[in-house]
Backbone as a chain_set.jsonl record, in Angstrom:
{"seq": "VQLQASGGGLVQAGDSLRLSCAASGLTFANYAVGWFRQAPGKEREFVAAISWSPAITTYTDSVKGRITISRDDAKNTVYLQMHNLKPEDTAVYYCARDRLQRRISNLPIAANSYAYWGQGTQVTVSS", "coords": {"N": [[-11.899, 10.161, 11.002], [-10.067, 7.778, 9.444], [-7.568, 5.448, 8.434], [-7.243, 2.105, 8.306], [-4.842, -0.185, 8.462], [-4.187, -3.61, 7.924], [-3.379, -7.133, 8.292], [-0.739, -7.814, 8.3], [2.164, -9.703, 9.439], [4.228, -12.378, 10.757], [6.155, -14.188, 8.631], [7.596, -16.761, 6.529], [10.317, -16.672, 4.192], [9.31, -16.614, 0.83], [6.659, -17.033, 1.341], [3.212, -15.839, 1.297], [1.237, -12.856, 1.726], [-1.689, -10.909, 2.384], [-2.363, -7.629, 2.555], [-4.646, -5.298, 3.939], [-6.362, -2.208, 3.61], [-8.536, -0.311, 5.142], [-10.859, 2.276, 4.932], [-12.361, 4.732, 6.976], [-14.689, 7.266, 7.613], [-13.777, 8.756, 5.547], [-13.556, 8.71, 1.959], [-12.355, 6.376, -0.503], [-13.079, 6.421, -3.089], [-12.633, 7.907, -6.225], [-10.085, 8.748, -5.642], [-6.564, 8.294, -5.811], [-4.733, 5.657, -4.246], [-2.086, 4.723, -2.158], [0.596, 2.486, -1.201], [3.136, 2.372, 1.186], [6.319, 1.627, 2.698], [8.347, 1.153, 5.613], [11.389, 0.305, 6.764], [13.339, -0.634, 9.649], [15.464, 1.967, 10.619], [15.563, 3.04, 8.116], [14.475, 5.167, 5.383], [11.048, 6.008, 4.689], [9.555, 4.295, 2.035], [8.178, 4.22, -1.248], [5.838, 1.788, -2.375], [3.609, 0.806, -3.935], [0.901, 1.97, -6.003], [-2.487, 2.803, -6.79], [-4.72, 4.025, -9.164], [-7.594, 6.231, -9.211], [-9.041, 5.505, -11.33], [-9.427, 2.304, -11.864], [-7.774, 0.694, -13.498], [-5.172, 1.491, -13.619], [-2.009, 1.096, -12.328], [0.988, 1.297, -10.367], [4.31, 0.321, -9.496], [7.09, -0.032, -7.285], [10.33, -0.964, -8.426], [11.482, -3.152, -7.084], [9.449, -4.783, -6.22], [7.918, -5.538, -8.31], [6.034, -7.89, -10.118], [5.734, -9.507, -7.945], [4.018, -8.358, -6.175], [0.717, -7.115, -5.923], [-1.506, -4.481, -6.252], [-4.825, -3.603, -5.423], [-8.276, -2.53, -5.514], [-11.403, -2.012, -3.837], [-13.945, -0.19, -4.125], [-16.539, -0.253, -3.251], [-16.336, -1.421, -0.798], [-14.705, 0.357, 0.326], [-11.955, -0.097, 0.525], [-8.539, -0.941, 0.092], [-6.178, -3.197, -1.244], [-3.15, -5.101, -0.782], [-1.606, -7.505, -2.274], [0.798, -9.83, -1.632], [3.325, -11.851, -2.808], [5.794, -14.507, -2.748], [7.509, -13.532, -0.706], [10.312, -11.751, 0.617], [13.158, -11.507, 2.822], [14.025, -8.848, 2.733], [11.7, -7.479, 2.374], [10.725, -6.957, 4.815], [9.194, -4.745, 6.961], [7.332, -1.909, 8.227], [4.202, -1.454, 6.907], [2.4, 1.018, 5.268], [-0.679, 2.55, 4.355], [-2.087, 5.069, 2.231], [-3.976, 7.984, 1.256], [-4.368, 9.825, -1.723], [-3.729, 13.354, -2.066], [-5.104, 14.735, -4.001], [-8.191, 14.79, -5.677], [-9.36, 12.679, -8.242], [-6.956, 12.702, -9.747], [-5.132, 13.535, -12.636], [-2.649, 13.426, -13.57], [0.512, 11.609, -13.575], [0.546, 8.684, -11.47], [0.98, 9.29, -8.027], [4.1, 8.963, -6.378], [5.509, 10.055, -4.38], [5.704, 10.626, -0.917], [4.687, 12.991, 0.123], [2.625, 13.579, -1.52], [0.416, 12.474, -0.568], [-2.346, 12.614, 1.652], [-3.728, 11.465, 3.813], [-2.996, 9.0, 6.191], [-2.571, 5.603, 7.182], [-2.072, 3.67, 10.232], [-0.195, 1.739, 9.984], [1.068, -1.591, 9.397], [2.832, -4.358, 10.552], [5.144, -6.232, 8.741], [7.024, -9.066, 8.74], [9.585, -10.931, 7.482], [11.104, -13.937, 7.598], [14.209, -15.569, 6.987]], "CA": [[-11.169, 9.881, 9.769], [-9.097, 6.744, 9.79], [-7.199, 4.377, 7.53], [-6.838, 0.985, 9.14], [-4.088, -1.211, 7.733], [-4.161, -4.883, 8.632], [-2.956, -8.281, 7.502], [0.668, -8.1, 8.453], [2.494, -10.816, 10.309], [5.55, -13.012, 10.642], [6.097, -15.27, 7.649], [8.885, -17.209, 6.023], [10.627, -16.294, 2.819], [8.543, -17.371, -0.141], [5.244, -17.033, 1.71], [2.359, -14.764, 0.792], [0.385, -12.117, 2.651], [-2.522, -9.888, 1.781], [-2.637, -6.498, 3.426], [-5.864, -4.534, 3.655], [-6.428, -0.839, 4.117], [-9.941, 0.067, 5.18], [-11.055, 3.685, 5.27], [-13.596, 5.129, 7.64], [-14.751, 8.708, 7.753], [-13.382, 9.346, 4.27], [-13.778, 7.771, 0.876], [-11.301, 6.129, -1.475], [-13.609, 6.627, -4.433], [-12.123, 9.078, -6.945], [-8.744, 9.095, -5.177], [-5.506, 7.285, -5.838], [-4.303, 5.161, -2.934], [-0.755, 4.155, -2.234], [1.208, 1.753, -0.085], [4.537, 2.669, 1.45], [6.861, 0.801, 3.776], [9.508, 1.701, 6.289], [12.179, -0.668, 7.516], [14.074, 0.005, 10.746], [16.649, 2.723, 10.256], [15.507, 3.471, 6.722], [13.439, 6.107, 5.003], [9.822, 5.441, 4.154], [9.675, 4.173, 0.589], [6.997, 3.89, -2.022], [5.714, 0.396, -2.794], [2.65, 0.652, -5.02], [-0.236, 2.881, -5.989], [-3.556, 2.498, -7.734], [-5.438, 5.255, -9.478], [-9.037, 6.199, -9.015], [-9.447, 4.66, -12.45], [-8.764, 1.121, -11.321], [-6.896, -0.044, -14.375], [-3.82, 2.042, -13.602], [-1.236, 0.823, -11.13], [2.423, 1.465, -10.502], [5.035, -0.382, -8.45], [8.518, 0.137, -7.25], [10.944, -2.055, -9.184], [11.848, -4.307, -6.268], [8.286, -5.623, -5.927], [7.2, -5.87, -9.545], [5.901, -9.317, -10.353], [5.468, -10.211, -6.68], [3.01, -7.634, -5.39], [-0.39, -6.559, -6.706], [-2.412, -3.597, -5.534], [-6.172, -3.598, -5.978], [-9.185, -1.741, -4.703], [-12.83, -2.297, -3.856], [-14.534, 1.053, -3.628], [-17.782, -0.566, -2.547], [-15.937, -1.716, 0.584], [-13.802, 1.425, 0.76], [-10.776, -0.835, 0.952], [-7.477, -1.203, -0.875], [-5.44, -4.388, -0.86], [-1.803, -5.316, -1.298], [-1.331, -8.932, -2.285], [2.247, -10.005, -1.729], [3.765, -13.241, -3.0], [7.24, -14.735, -2.768], [8.092, -12.521, 0.169], [11.741, -11.846, 0.871], [13.535, -10.817, 4.079], [14.143, -7.403, 2.515], [10.361, -6.894, 2.415], [10.396, -6.687, 6.211], [8.972, -3.316, 7.188], [5.97, -1.501, 8.548], [3.535, -1.057, 5.678], [1.415, 2.071, 5.456], [-1.494, 2.958, 3.22], [-2.32, 6.507, 2.243], [-4.849, 8.482, 0.2], [-3.894, 10.974, -2.482], [-4.261, 14.681, -1.722], [-5.923, 15.275, -5.081], [-9.26, 13.964, -6.199], [-9.345, 12.469, -9.692], [-5.672, 13.134, -10.296], [-4.997, 13.15, -14.043], [-1.228, 13.285, -13.883], [1.019, 10.29, -13.205], [0.274, 8.26, -10.109], [1.979, 9.859, -7.121], [4.971, 8.054, -5.644], [6.109, 10.797, -3.28], [4.879, 10.577, 0.284], [3.998, 14.259, 0.374], [1.456, 13.663, -2.392], [-0.67, 11.796, 0.13], [-2.819, 13.446, 2.753], [-4.199, 10.669, 4.942], [-2.152, 7.832, 6.381], [-2.934, 4.63, 8.185], [-1.132, 3.525, 11.327], [0.837, 0.784, 9.609], [0.985, -2.985, 9.819], [4.181, -4.91, 10.493], [5.42, -7.447, 7.967], [8.346, -9.59, 9.045], [9.865, -12.105, 6.66], [12.307, -14.618, 8.066], [14.908, -16.299, 5.921]], "C": [[-10.044, 8.897, 10.098], [-8.848, 5.809, 8.617], [-6.639, 3.262, 8.386], [-6.153, -0.061, 8.282], [-4.036, -2.477, 8.573], [-3.625, -5.976, 7.713], [-1.491, -8.627, 7.603], [0.906, -9.297, 9.364], [3.914, -11.288, 10.098], [5.408, -14.212, 9.715], [7.511, -15.666, 7.259], [9.088, -16.73, 4.596], [9.897, -17.224, 1.853], [7.059, -17.42, 0.137], [4.514, -15.841, 1.096], [1.592, -14.103, 1.939], [-0.509, -11.189, 1.839], [-2.807, -8.818, 2.829], [-3.92, -5.81, 2.971], [-5.739, -3.149, 4.263], [-7.873, -0.395, 4.008], [-10.075, 1.508, 5.657], [-12.381, 3.885, 5.978], [-13.565, 6.638, 7.845], [-14.257, 9.472, 6.537], [-13.532, 8.271, 3.207], [-12.525, 7.594, 0.036], [-11.771, 6.41, -2.895], [-13.102, 7.946, -4.998], [-10.757, 9.564, -6.467], [-7.773, 7.944, -5.449], [-5.15, 6.892, -4.406], [-2.952, 4.487, -3.104], [-0.39, 3.353, -1.003], [2.681, 2.154, -0.018], [5.018, 1.699, 2.523], [8.095, 1.475, 4.359], [10.166, 0.613, 7.11], [12.946, 0.068, 8.606], [15.324, 0.708, 10.248], [16.667, 3.229, 8.828], [14.378, 4.467, 6.504], [12.182, 5.348, 4.549], [9.93, 5.417, 2.638], [8.354, 3.768, -0.043], [7.011, 2.421, -2.428], [4.817, 0.279, -4.03], [1.554, 1.697, -4.887], [-1.237, 2.451, -7.041], [-4.381, 3.754, -7.925], [-6.913, 5.118, -9.144], [-9.71, 5.535, -10.198], [-8.744, 3.343, -12.217], [-7.82, 0.379, -12.236], [-5.45, 0.398, -14.283], [-3.154, 1.783, -12.26], [0.231, 1.11, -11.413], [3.101, 0.846, -9.295], [6.492, 0.039, -8.456], [9.17, -1.115, -7.847], [11.159, -3.312, -8.354], [10.669, -5.241, -5.978], [7.525, -6.046, -7.17], [7.202, -7.372, -9.78], [5.589, -10.114, -9.108], [4.299, -9.601, -5.913], [1.972, -7.034, -6.338], [-1.257, -5.695, -5.805], [-3.771, -3.623, -6.222], [-7.074, -2.806, -5.045], [-10.604, -2.223, -4.871], [-13.512, -1.08, -3.263], [-15.856, 0.814, -2.904], [-17.508, -0.862, -1.072], [-15.012, -0.644, 1.152], [-12.482, 0.846, 1.271], [-9.814, -1.021, -0.222], [-6.637, -2.353, -0.342], [-4.036, -4.369, -1.449], [-1.523, -6.808, -1.154], [0.151, -9.136, -2.549], [2.569, -11.493, -1.81], [5.285, -13.299, -2.958], [7.981, -13.69, -1.924], [9.546, -12.816, 0.464], [12.058, -11.139, 2.188], [13.628, -9.306, 3.907], [12.786, -6.716, 2.39], [9.931, -6.565, 3.846], [10.331, -5.191, 6.458], [7.585, -3.125, 7.792], [5.365, -0.943, 7.265], [2.407, -0.082, 6.004], [0.614, 2.279, 4.181], [-1.789, 4.451, 3.358], [-3.203, 6.905, 1.062], [-4.289, 9.754, -0.418], [-4.503, 12.277, -1.961], [-5.291, 15.142, -2.737], [-6.998, 14.272, -5.492], [-9.146, 13.887, -7.711], [-8.083, 13.029, -10.34], [-5.56, 12.645, -11.733], [-3.538, 13.035, -14.452], [-0.783, 11.879, -13.486], [0.691, 9.961, -11.752], [1.363, 8.772, -9.17], [2.781, 8.78, -6.417], [5.66, 8.759, -4.478], [5.155, 10.813, -2.1], [4.107, 11.865, 0.503], [2.849, 14.505, -0.599], [0.216, 13.08, -1.723], [-1.047, 12.559, 1.398], [-3.19, 12.632, 3.995], [-3.421, 9.357, 4.981], [-2.752, 6.908, 7.431], [-1.828, 4.49, 9.221], [-0.042, 2.51, 11.034], [0.571, -0.614, 10.134], [2.348, -3.626, 9.569], [4.206, -6.185, 9.659], [6.856, -7.856, 8.267], [8.538, -10.893, 8.281], [11.173, -12.722, 7.128], [12.911, -15.436, 6.932], [14.995, -17.785, 6.217]], "O": [[-9.184, 9.173, 10.934], [-9.772, 5.424, 7.9], [-5.664, 3.458, 9.111], [-6.793, -0.739, 7.479], [-3.861, -2.418, 9.791], [-3.444, -5.767, 6.514], [-1.048, -9.632, 7.048], [-0.02, -9.831, 9.974], [4.694, -10.682, 9.363], [4.638, -15.134, 9.985], [8.485, -15.001, 7.611], [8.13, -16.423, 3.888], [9.868, -18.442, 2.031], [6.277, -17.805, -0.732], [5.115, -14.967, 0.471], [1.337, -14.715, 2.976], [-0.141, -10.742, 0.752], [-3.42, -9.09, 3.861], [-4.23, -5.751, 1.782], [-5.094, -2.954, 5.293], [-8.373, -0.133, 2.914], [-9.479, 1.903, 6.658], [-13.393, 3.281, 5.62], [-12.535, 7.207, 8.205], [-14.316, 10.701, 6.505], [-13.623, 7.081, 3.511], [-11.732, 8.522, -0.126], [-10.958, 6.612, -3.797], [-13.14, 8.976, -4.325], [-10.317, 10.654, -6.835], [-8.13, 6.772, -5.328], [-5.255, 7.697, -3.48], [-2.716, 3.771, -4.077], [-0.968, 3.51, 0.073], [3.365, 2.257, -1.036], [4.214, 1.032, 3.175], [8.782, 2.252, 3.696], [9.567, 0.069, 8.038], [13.178, 1.272, 8.493], [16.142, 0.118, 9.542], [17.668, 3.784, 8.374], [13.462, 4.593, 7.317], [12.254, 4.207, 4.092], [10.347, 6.399, 2.025], [7.536, 3.07, 0.556], [8.056, 1.874, -2.78], [5.224, -0.281, -5.047], [1.31, 2.235, -3.807], [-0.889, 1.824, -8.042], [-4.699, 4.457, -6.965], [-7.405, 4.032, -8.836], [-10.836, 5.051, -10.08], [-7.524, 3.285, -12.369], [-7.112, -0.513, -11.768], [-4.574, -0.273, -14.828], [-3.651, 2.184, -11.207], [0.653, 1.158, -12.568], [2.544, 0.841, -8.198], [7.05, 0.414, -9.487], [8.603, -2.205, -7.77], [11.031, -4.423, -8.869], [10.873, -6.371, -5.536], [6.583, -6.835, -7.084], [8.231, -8.036, -9.658], [5.216, -11.283, -9.202], [3.669, -10.271, -5.094], [2.303, -6.518, -7.405], [-1.687, -6.124, -4.734], [-3.857, -3.66, -7.449], [-6.686, -2.458, -3.93], [-10.97, -2.773, -5.909], [-13.639, -0.957, -2.045], [-16.242, 1.599, -2.038], [-18.341, -0.587, -0.209], [-14.588, -0.721, 2.305], [-11.968, 1.253, 2.314], [-10.225, -1.23, -1.363], [-6.413, -2.466, 0.863], [-3.769, -3.721, -2.46], [-1.242, -7.303, -0.062], [0.688, -8.677, -3.556], [2.131, -12.284, -0.974], [5.97, -12.287, -3.11], [8.939, -13.062, -2.373], [9.961, -13.972, 0.55], [11.304, -10.266, 2.62], [13.339, -8.561, 4.842], [12.726, -5.489, 2.309], [8.881, -5.957, 4.054], [11.288, -4.462, 6.198], [6.78, -4.054, 7.856], [5.945, -0.069, 6.621], [1.582, -0.323, 6.885], [1.147, 2.198, 3.075], [-1.745, 5.013, 4.452], [-3.188, 6.263, 0.012], [-3.801, 10.641, 0.282], [-5.636, 12.302, -1.48], [-6.238, 15.851, -2.394], [-6.741, 13.076, -5.634], [-8.874, 14.884, -8.381], [-8.141, 13.734, -11.347], [-5.855, 11.485, -12.025], [-3.232, 12.596, -15.56], [-1.61, 11.052, -13.103], [0.574, 10.854, -10.913], [2.548, 8.691, -9.495], [2.223, 7.803, -5.919], [6.327, 8.109, -3.673], [3.948, 10.992, -2.265], [2.988, 11.836, 1.016], [2.173, 15.53, -0.512], [-0.893, 13.182, -2.248], [-0.19, 13.075, 2.114], [-2.974, 13.09, 5.117], [-3.215, 8.7, 3.961], [-3.347, 7.346, 8.415], [-0.774, 5.115, 9.103], [0.942, 2.434, 11.77], [-0.065, -0.798, 11.172], [2.939, -3.454, 8.504], [3.395, -7.091, 9.851], [7.788, -7.076, 8.068], [7.754, -11.832, 8.418], [12.227, -12.09, 7.058], [12.211, -15.924, 6.045], [15.553, -18.54, 5.421]]}, "num_chains": 1, "name": "protein.A"}
């Protein structure tokens, strides 16, 4: 069982990156998937989530309009497209799968709502 996050790197402010989260040994189908990030010395924070019904997404305010989460269940992969990156976006980005299948309540933004976590991918944005 593994979630493999990839796509991070060192970029300049204003650049774009697309992160991928590929699952193996478990399925994303019928589960919400979220992205979180953790900057040095800070708590892990919610970034975005997408429901098992793909039309529903939610974002933290600081990334709205710059970041888009999407999913491809055929590839068992979730993406985080990031545009106009800022130095404050610098963090390790983690993907995670919801504990509940076919959640019908609001998309989870709390880390403890997620059961499986990837190892993280570093995003560094220079000014």
